[in-house]
Structure formats: C-alpha cells, structure tokens
C-alpha positions as CSV (number, residue, x, y, z in Angstrom):
1,M,185.0,53.8,170.9
2,K,185.0,50.6,169.0
3,R,187.4,50.7,165.7
4,R,184.9,51.8,163.0
5,K,185.5,52.3,159.5
6,I,184.4,55.8,158.0
7,L,184.1,56.6,154.1
8,V,184.5,60.5,153.1
9,L,183.5,60.9,149.5
10,T,184.2,64.6,148.1
11,N,185.7,66.0,144.8
12,D,189.3,65.8,144.9
13,T,192.3,65.4,147.2
14,T,193.2,69.3,147.2
15,Y,190.0,70.2,148.9
16,T,189.9,67.5,151.3
17,Y,193.7,68.1,152.9
18,H,193.0,72.0,152.9
19,L,189.6,71.8,154.5
20,R,189.0,68.4,155.9
21,Y,192.6,67.3,157.2
22,E,191.9,68.3,161.0
23,L,188.6,65.9,161.1
24,L,190.2,62.9,159.8
25,E,193.1,63.5,161.9
26,R,191.5,63.3,164.8
27,L,189.2,60.3,163.4
28,I,192.3,58.2,162.6
29,A,193.7,59.5,166.2
30,A,190.7,57.7,167.7
31,G,191.4,54.5,165.7
32,H,189.3,54.7,162.9
33,D,190.2,53.7,159.6
34,V,189.2,56.4,157.0
35,V,188.7,56.0,153.6
36,I,188.4,58.6,151.0
37,A,187.2,58.4,147.7
38,C,187.6,61.4,145.1
39,K,189.6,62.2,142.2
40,L,193.6,62.0,142.9
41,L,195.1,65.9,142.8
42,S,197.7,67.4,144.9
43,F,198.3,66.4,148.6
44,A,197.2,62.5,148.0
45,E,200.7,61.3,149.3
46,E,200.3,63.6,152.9
47,L,196.6,62.3,153.0
48,R,198.5,58.7,152.7
49,T,201.3,59.6,155.6
50,L,198.1,60.9,158.1
51,G,196.9,57.3,157.5
52,C,193.9,57.4,155.2
53,R,193.6,55.0,152.7
54,L,192.4,56.4,149.1
55,V,190.1,55.3,146.3
56,D,190.8,57.3,142.9
57,L,187.0,58.2,141.9
58,D,186.4,60.9,139.5
59,T,183.2,63.0,140.2
60,N,183.6,65.1,137.0
61,R,182.2,67.7,139.0
62,H,181.3,70.3,136.1
63,G,179.8,67.6,133.8
64,K,176.0,67.5,133.1
65,N,175.9,64.3,131.2
66,P,173.0,62.1,132.9
67,V,174.7,58.9,131.7
68,A,178.5,59.6,132.9
69,D,176.4,60.9,136.5
70,L,174.6,57.3,136.6
71,R,177.7,55.4,136.4
72,L,178.8,57.3,139.6
73,L,175.8,56.7,141.1
74,I,176.4,52.7,140.3
75,R,180.2,53.2,141.1
76,Y,179.4,54.7,144.8
77,R,176.8,51.9,145.2
78,K,179.4,49.3,144.5
79,L,182.0,51.3,146.6
80,L,179.7,51.3,149.2
81,N,179.1,47.4,149.1
82,D,182.7,46.5,148.9
83,E,184.0,48.6,151.6
84,K,180.9,48.5,154.0
85,P,181.6,51.5,156.0
86,D,179.9,52.4,159.5
87,V,179.3,56.1,158.2
88,V,179.8,58.4,155.1
89,L,180.9,61.8,154.9
90,T,180.0,63.6,151.9
91,Y,181.2,67.0,150.6
92,N,180.4,69.0,147.4
93,I,177.1,68.8,145.1
94,K,177.7,65.2,143.4
95,P,179.1,63.2,146.2
96,N,176.0,64.8,148.3
97,V,173.5,63.9,145.8
98,Y,174.7,60.7,144.1
99,G,177.0,59.2,147.2
100,G,173.7,60.5,149.3
101,M,171.7,58.5,147.0
102,A,173.7,55.4,147.2
103,C,174.3,55.5,151.3
104,R,170.0,55.4,151.0
105,M,170.0,52.3,148.9
106,T,172.4,50.4,150.7
107,K,170.8,51.8,153.8
108,T,174.0,53.2,155.2
109,H,174.5,56.1,157.8
110,Y,175.7,59.4,156.2
111,L,176.3,63.1,156.7
112,P,176.2,65.3,154.0
113,N,177.5,68.8,154.1
114,V,176.1,71.7,151.7
115,T,179.2,73.7,150.9
116,G,177.3,76.1,148.5
117,L,174.0,75.8,146.4
118,G,176.3,76.3,142.7
119,T,174.6,78.0,139.8
120,A,172.4,75.3,138.8
121,L,170.7,75.1,142.3
122,E,170.9,79.1,142.7
123,Y,168.9,80.3,139.5
124,P,165.4,79.4,138.7
125,G,164.8,77.4,135.6
126,L,164.5,74.2,134.1
127,M,168.3,73.0,135.9
128,Q,167.3,74.4,139.5
129,A,164.3,71.8,139.1
130,I,166.4,69.2,138.1
131,T,168.9,69.5,140.8
132,S,166.9,70.3,143.5
133,R,164.5,66.9,142.9
134,L,168.4,65.4,142.7
135,Y,169.3,67.0,145.9
136,K,166.5,66.4,147.8
137,S,166.6,62.5,146.9
138,G,170.5,62.4,147.9
139,I,169.8,63.9,151.5
140,A,166.3,61.9,151.8
141,A,167.6,59.6,154.3
142,A,170.6,61.5,155.8
143,D,171.6,61.2,160.0
144,C,172.0,64.7,159.6
145,V,172.6,67.5,157.0
146,F,175.2,70.0,157.9
147,F,174.9,73.5,156.2
148,Q,177.4,76.6,155.9
149,N,175.3,79.4,156.2
150,E,171.5,80.2,156.9
151,E,170.5,81.4,153.7
152,N,171.3,77.9,152.4
153,R,169.4,76.1,154.9
154,S,166.3,78.5,154.2
155,F,166.7,77.9,150.6
156,F,166.2,74.0,151.2
157,E,163.3,74.3,153.5
158,T,161.5,77.0,151.0
159,H,162.1,74.4,148.3
160,H,160.8,71.4,150.4
161,M,164.3,69.9,149.6
162,L,164.7,68.6,153.3
163,P,162.3,65.3,154.4
164,D,159.9,66.1,157.4
165,G,161.8,66.2,160.6
166,A,165.3,66.0,159.1
167,K,168.0,67.3,161.5
168,T,170.4,70.0,160.6
169,R,173.0,71.9,161.8
170,I,174.8,75.1,160.7
171,L,178.5,75.1,161.1
172,P,181.1,78.1,160.2
173,G,182.0,77.2,157.0
174,S,184.9,75.0,156.9
175,G,186.4,76.8,159.8
176,V,190.2,78.0,159.8
177,N,193.2,76.3,161.1
178,L,194.1,78.8,163.7
179,N,197.7,77.6,163.9
180,A,198.4,77.4,160.3
181,H,196.9,80.8,158.8
182,R,198.4,82.9,161.5
183,T,198.4,86.8,161.6
184,V,201.3,87.8,159.6
185,P,202.9,91.7,160.1
186,Y,200.9,94.0,158.1
187,P,203.2,95.7,155.4
188,D,205.1,98.4,156.2
189,G,204.6,101.8,153.9
190,D,206.4,101.6,151.1
191,G,204.5,103.9,148.7
192,K,202.4,101.0,147.4
193,I,198.9,99.7,148.6
194,R,198.4,95.9,147.2
195,F,195.0,94.6,146.4
196,L,194.5,91.3,146.1
197,F,192.3,88.7,144.4
198,I,192.0,85.3,145.1
199,A,189.6,82.8,143.8
200,R,188.9,80.4,140.9
201,V,189.1,83.2,137.9
202,M,185.3,83.0,136.7
203,R,182.6,85.5,136.1
204,E,180.6,84.9,139.1
205,K,183.8,85.6,141.7
206,G,183.8,89.2,140.3
207,I,186.9,89.3,138.1
208,D,185.1,91.4,135.7
209,L,184.4,93.8,138.5
210,Y,187.8,93.3,140.1
211,L,189.5,94.3,136.8
212,A,187.2,97.1,135.7
213,A,187.6,98.8,139.3
214,A,191.4,98.1,139.1
215,R,192.0,100.2,135.9
216,R,189.9,102.9,137.5
217,I,191.7,102.9,140.4
218,C,195.0,103.2,138.9
219,E,194.0,105.6,136.2
220,A,193.7,107.8,139.8
221,H,196.2,106.6,142.1
222,G,199.7,106.0,141.3
223,N,200.2,104.1,144.7
224,A,197.9,100.9,144.5
225,E,198.3,97.5,142.9
226,F,195.9,95.2,142.1
227,H,197.2,91.6,141.9
228,V,195.1,88.2,141.0
229,C,196.2,84.4,142.5
230,G,194.2,81.5,141.1
231,Q,193.5,79.1,138.4
232,C,191.4,80.2,135.1
233,D,188.4,78.2,135.1
234,D,187.2,79.6,131.5
235,G,190.4,79.9,129.3
236,N,189.5,83.6,127.9
237,Y,190.0,85.1,131.1
238,L,193.8,84.3,130.8
239,D,194.1,86.4,127.5
240,R,192.2,89.2,129.6
241,L,194.3,88.7,132.3
242,E,197.5,88.8,130.2
243,E,196.2,91.8,128.4
244,A,195.4,93.5,131.6
245,E,199.0,93.0,133.3
246,K,200.8,94.5,130.0
247,A,198.3,97.4,130.3
248,G,200.3,98.0,133.7
249,Y,196.8,97.6,136.2
250,I,197.1,94.0,137.5
251,V,199.6,91.3,138.4
252,Y,198.4,88.0,137.7
253,H,200.4,85.3,139.5
254,G,198.4,82.0,138.4
255,E,197.5,79.4,140.9
256,Q,199.7,79.0,143.8
257,K,200.0,76.4,146.6
258,D,201.5,78.6,149.3
259,M,199.3,81.8,150.1
260,T,201.1,82.9,152.9
261,P,203.8,85.3,151.0
262,F,201.2,86.9,149.0
263,Y,198.7,87.4,152.3
264,G,201.8,88.8,153.8
265,A,202.5,91.6,150.9
266,A,198.8,92.4,150.8
267,H,197.2,95.6,152.3
268,C,193.4,94.4,151.7
269,I,191.6,91.2,149.9
270,V,189.2,91.7,147.4
271,H,186.4,89.4,146.9
272,P,183.4,90.7,144.8
273,S,181.8,87.4,144.5
274,Y,178.1,86.8,143.7
275,Y,178.7,83.1,143.3
276,P,176.5,80.6,145.7
277,E,179.1,80.1,148.3
278,G,178.9,78.2,151.4
279,M,181.3,80.1,153.6
280,S,184.2,81.5,151.2
281,N,187.7,79.9,152.5
282,V,189.4,82.6,151.1
283,L,187.8,85.5,153.3
284,L,188.2,83.2,156.4
285,E,191.9,82.4,155.6
286,A,192.7,86.2,154.7
287,A,190.8,87.4,157.7
288,A,192.8,84.9,159.7
289,H,196.4,86.1,158.4
290,G,194.9,89.7,159.8
291,R,193.8,91.2,156.3
292,P,191.1,93.6,155.9
293,I,188.2,92.5,153.3
294,I,186.0,94.0,150.6
295,T,183.2,91.5,149.8
296,T,179.8,91.5,149.0
297,D,176.5,91.4,150.8
298,R,176.1,87.7,149.7
299,A,175.3,84.7,151.8
300,G,178.8,83.1,152.6
301,C,180.6,86.3,152.2
302,R,179.3,88.9,154.7
303,E,179.4,86.9,157.8
304,T,182.9,87.1,157.6
305,V,183.3,90.5,157.8
306,E,182.2,93.5,160.5
307,D,181.3,96.3,157.9
308,G,183.4,99.1,158.4
309,K,185.4,97.8,161.3
310,S,187.1,94.4,159.7
311,G,186.3,95.7,156.2
312,F,183.7,96.7,153.7
313,I,180.4,95.2,152.3
314,I,179.2,96.2,148.8
315,P,176.2,95.5,146.7
316,I,176.8,92.5,144.3
317,K,177.7,93.2,140.9
318,D,178.2,96.7,141.6
319,E,181.5,98.4,139.9
320,D,181.0,101.9,141.2
321,A,180.3,101.0,144.8
322,L,183.4,98.5,144.6
323,T,185.5,101.4,143.4
324,D,184.3,103.5,146.1
325,A,185.1,100.8,148.7
326,L,188.4,100.5,147.4
327,E,188.8,104.7,147.5
328,R,187.7,104.6,150.9
329,F,190.4,102.0,151.6
330,L,193.3,103.9,150.0
331,K,192.6,106.9,152.1
332,M,192.6,105.4,155.3
333,S,195.8,105.7,157.6
334,W,198.3,102.6,157.6
335,E,197.2,102.2,161.4
336,Q,193.5,102.3,160.5
337,K,194.4,99.6,157.8
338,R,196.3,97.5,160.3
339,D,193.9,97.4,162.4
340,M,191.2,96.7,160.2
341,G,192.7,93.5,159.7
342,L,193.6,92.8,163.7
343,A,189.8,93.2,164.0
344,G,188.9,90.7,161.3
345,R,191.5,88.4,162.8
346,A,189.7,88.9,166.4
347,K,186.4,87.6,164.7
348,I,187.6,84.6,163.2
349,E,189.2,83.4,166.6
350,R,185.9,84.2,168.1
351,E,183.5,82.4,165.6
352,F,185.3,80.3,162.6
353,D,187.9,77.9,164.3
354,R,188.1,74.9,163.0
355,E,188.0,73.3,165.9
356,I,184.2,74.2,166.2
357,V,183.6,72.5,163.0
358,V,185.5,69.5,164.0
359,E,183.6,69.2,167.3
360,K,180.5,69.1,165.7
361,Y,181.2,66.6,163.1
362,L,182.8,64.3,166.2
363,D,179.5,64.8,167.9
364,E,177.2,63.7,165.2
365,I,179.4,60.6,164.3
366,G,179.4,59.4,167.9
367,K,175.5,59.6,167.5
368,V,175.8,57.3,164.6
369,L,178.2,54.6,165.9
370,K,176.7,54.5,169.2
C-alpha cells in the first residue's frame, strides 16, 4: 500500500497510548506516517519511540467556553491545512466535534469514534440541545462513524444526529490487549476479601454509592476491605476519601500507573457507574485479569458481564442493591469467586480482543485510502 499520512486527534497522550497503541503500531508497520495531535502528558516518549510524531494541542476537555472552542476549531483547521493528511482518526468529544468540523471544511476524510455520550449530551436540557447540534455538524461528512455500544448509536439515530445514509459500525469498546492484560492468580484466602474501585473519583462513577456500601459492609463483616484507585476530579472527594480512610473502611491509593498489582490483590472489581460510558475500559481490563465484576445495568457496563456467571449487574444509583451484591459475593466460596473471574476472562477473549477493533479500523482506513 502506498505510504500515506494519518492524523490522530485525541485528548491526551495517556489515553492514546493505553487504548490506541496497537492500531498505531500496525499503521506504522504498514509504512504510514502517523501524527498525533493532543495534550502531551504521560507516555509521550513511548509514542515517539513507536514512530509517531506528536503535536502538542490542548483540547481543554472540560472547558465550556465557546471562544476557546472556536480557537480549537481554528487550530484544527490550520493543522489540517499544514499537515494535509490522507485520513484523520478522531476520538473523544471535542476532537470528534471540532476536529470533524475542520475535516469537513477542508474536505479531509475522517473516521470519528464516539467513546461515550458525556454528561452534556446524556441529560435533556439546553446543554444537550447545543451539544447534539455541534456533534451532528462534527460527524456530518464522516466516512464512517464508530460507536462503542448499540445504545449510543440508537441515541444518535433517535436524536437525528446522523446524516442520511451515514455508515456506522459497532466496536467492542476499545478492546483489550490480551497479552498485556493476562489472567493473574486469584488471591489465596488470608481471611480478607478485597473489593476494588478503579475510576476517576467522581459522583457519576458511583463513588458515593461505593463509600456508603463499604461502610455498611465493614460494620457487618470484619473480613471485607475496600480499596480505591483513581485521581479525584473533584477536590472535595479527596477530603472525603481521607476521612473514610481514617474511619477504617477504605484504603485510598491515588492514581496508579501500573494497575497489575492491584488487580492481583483484588477479589472483585466494583464499578457502580451511571456515567454515560462508551465501554468501560476498567471493566474490560478487570475481566481480562480474571476478576469478577459488580457493575450497573448501564450501557458500556452491562455488556462486559454475564450476570451471575462472571459477576453481578445491579440497578443504577441503588445503594441497597450494591450492598446486597457485595453480601452475595462474600458468601461465595473461594472456588466460586475464582471461577467467576475465569468466566469473565473467557468472555473477554471471545468478544473484546483489541485485535477485533484494530481489524475493523484497518478495514475502514483501507477503504478510504484506495
């Protein structure tokens, strides 16, 4: 295949390295030039070593200033005019919206990936109306729109955000590198059952529910431990976590670069999220490591679990249901817990291998580059 230039628009290098590395590796191995425009955080040097060229570009992902967003659109358009890529891959909301608009303006081929709706799009109101119109404009000329779950695609269809005749494909989330995330031995019984919450520490990820259930379980069971890994998006939560740790019913580890030791020590991953997920990478990785899951009946979460076989699915925002699921898990034998985790690994191998994602991308990129 002729050497082509592929531009990747994402929020940051950490996200890109962890979730897009295998695709980038295949594109570079095929002889293409790969340029990534995003905020340079962790793993920038690893991406350069792979062969990518990086452009430092901050999307201000949480910002809501229309003037700043207009500047982002202008910068994307200038980047496209300077780089003249053959195809652009966009991920995350602002790159999809403003990167997509810039691609349409410059008549550049592009493939957006809807990695989740986000709270602005999820809930009815003025912000939803504004965001849906922006998103519709952003994907209007896309060659193919990737979605990570059927519910998200249905939302776009119901809200008339897809252009007539739009091509769409469903991906199994971002998938999991099954070699990088291997099954780790299930913890031997030392008298403790360790539950683990991994996420950005924010209300929509279910941290309030987790803390409340942890307190109730610890008051009733002396053998339960509750651990938390993740950065606090809201500074108020740091104080709450420190208070909970002093009270003795959680252990807070902060943000961790390597989660493998924490998966290895955990008996169960708890993710009581009601955030508008695309597909929860935490749950995919947890199951790949052979860990049972307790999560919610929410798009992006429910797809990763076989209820009662590889974990438990509970209603969203239901503290009692979460507490009951934790109780059920505590009553299971060591063998039952271990087998539940192995069933989760088997499901990931069948349905969520990252190579599935890579092959679907290479197929669509190949069609564009013909």
